[in-house]
LODOVEX-230865 format. One line per field, with one value per residue (C-alpha): residue number from 1; x, y negated, z negated; residue in one letter. Coordinates in pm, whole numbers, plus 32768, in hexadecimal, padded with zeros to 4 digits. Example, Ala and Ser with C-alpha at 12.3 -4.5 7.8 and 13.67 -1.06 7.14 Angstrom:
LODOVEX-230865
i = c(1,2)
xx = c(84CE,8557)
yy = c(81C2,806A)
zz = c(7CF4,7D36)
aa = c(A,S)
***
This chain:
LODOVEX-230865
i = c(1,2,3,4,5,6,7,8,9,10,11,12,13,14,15,16,17,18,19,20,21,22,23,24,25,26,27,28,29,30,31,32,33,34,35,36,37,38,39,40,41,42,43,44,45,46,47,48,49,50,51,52,53,54,55,56,57,58,59,60,61,62,63,64,65,66,67,68,69,70,71,72,73,74,75,76,77,78,79,80,81,82,83,84,85,86)
xx = c(284A,288A,28B6,2A05,2ADC,2B3E,2C4B,2BE0,2BF8,2C3C,2CAF,2E2C,2F1E,3035,3154,324C,3395,3437,3326,32C5,3155,304E,2F14,2DE8,2D4B,2CB3,2D94,2DAE,2F0F,2F3D,3050,3099,310A,2FEF,2FC9,2EC2,2E29,2D9B,2C3D,2CB4,2C98,2DBC,2E15,2F24,3041,3117,3254,329B,33CF,331B,31BA,3111,3190,32FE,3311,33B3,32A3,3193,3261,32D9,3446,3454,3566,351B,35F5,36E3,3710,37B5,38B8,3900,3936,3A24,3AE4,3B04,3B86,3C84,3CFB,3D14,3D25,3C5E,3D62,3CD9,3D42,3E67,3E02,3EA9)
yy = c(8A28,8AF7,8A2C,8A1E,8ABC,8984,8890,8737,8631,84CF,8381,8373,826C,82ED,81F4,8204,8177,8166,808C,7FDB,8031,80E5,81A9,81F1,833F,8470,858F,86B0,8640,858F,84C0,8433,82E9,81EF,80B7,7FA6,7F97,7E68,7EAF,7E8D,8000,80D5,820D,8317,82C5,83BE,8347,83E0,83BE,83C2,836D,82FE,819D,8202,8341,8307,83CB,82DB,819B,81CC,81F4,8351,8390,843F,856E,8547,86B2,8663,8589,8698,879D,86B9,8666,87DB,881F,8704,877A,88EF,88F8,89C1,8ACC,8C26,8D45,8E10,8F4B,9097)
zz = c(4320,41EF,40B2,3FF7,410A,41CC,4158,40E8,41FA,4185,4215,4225,42A7,4387,4392,44B4,4435,458E,4627,44E3,4515,4449,44A2,43C8,441E,4379,4313,4221,41C3,4077,3FDB,3E84,3F21,3F5B,4030,403C,4197,4250,41CC,4063,400F,3F99,4064,4057,4147,4207,42B4,4409,44E6,4633,469F,47DE,4797,47A2,4873,49CB,4A7F,4A07,4A19,4B80,4B20,4BAF,4CAE,4DF5,4E31,4F52,4FB6,5105,5059,4F5C,5069,5128,4FEC,4FA1,5101,50EA,4F99,4FDE,5159,5250,5298,52CD,51F0,5279,5332,52F3)
aa = c(M,K,P,R,I,H,P,V,S,R,P,V,V,F,R,D,R,A,A,D,T,A,F,L,T,R,S,T,A,D,S,A,E,R,V,T,W,E,D,G,N,T,Y,P,V,I,D,V,E,T,S,S,A,S,H,P,F,H,T,G,G,R,Q,A,L,D,T,A,G,R,V,E,R,F,R,R,R,Y,G,T,A,E,A,P,R,S)
***
């Protein structure tokens, strides 16, 4: 790798407010806010709205699409009448 062209990678805590969890990982992101981690060291902390701990895809809260039910509901609502012929 060429020197001085890559951003600095450092340990950063990402805190998910929705799930009330935090993850310590490496990132190029930085923050002025600091937090003391479980190991006693202080790291920059970045608050995120969604992470793997709170996203429905990862937590199993994802709904299956009911396409047949949607089609039937559309037909009931708008009918199945054909367009008038000229």
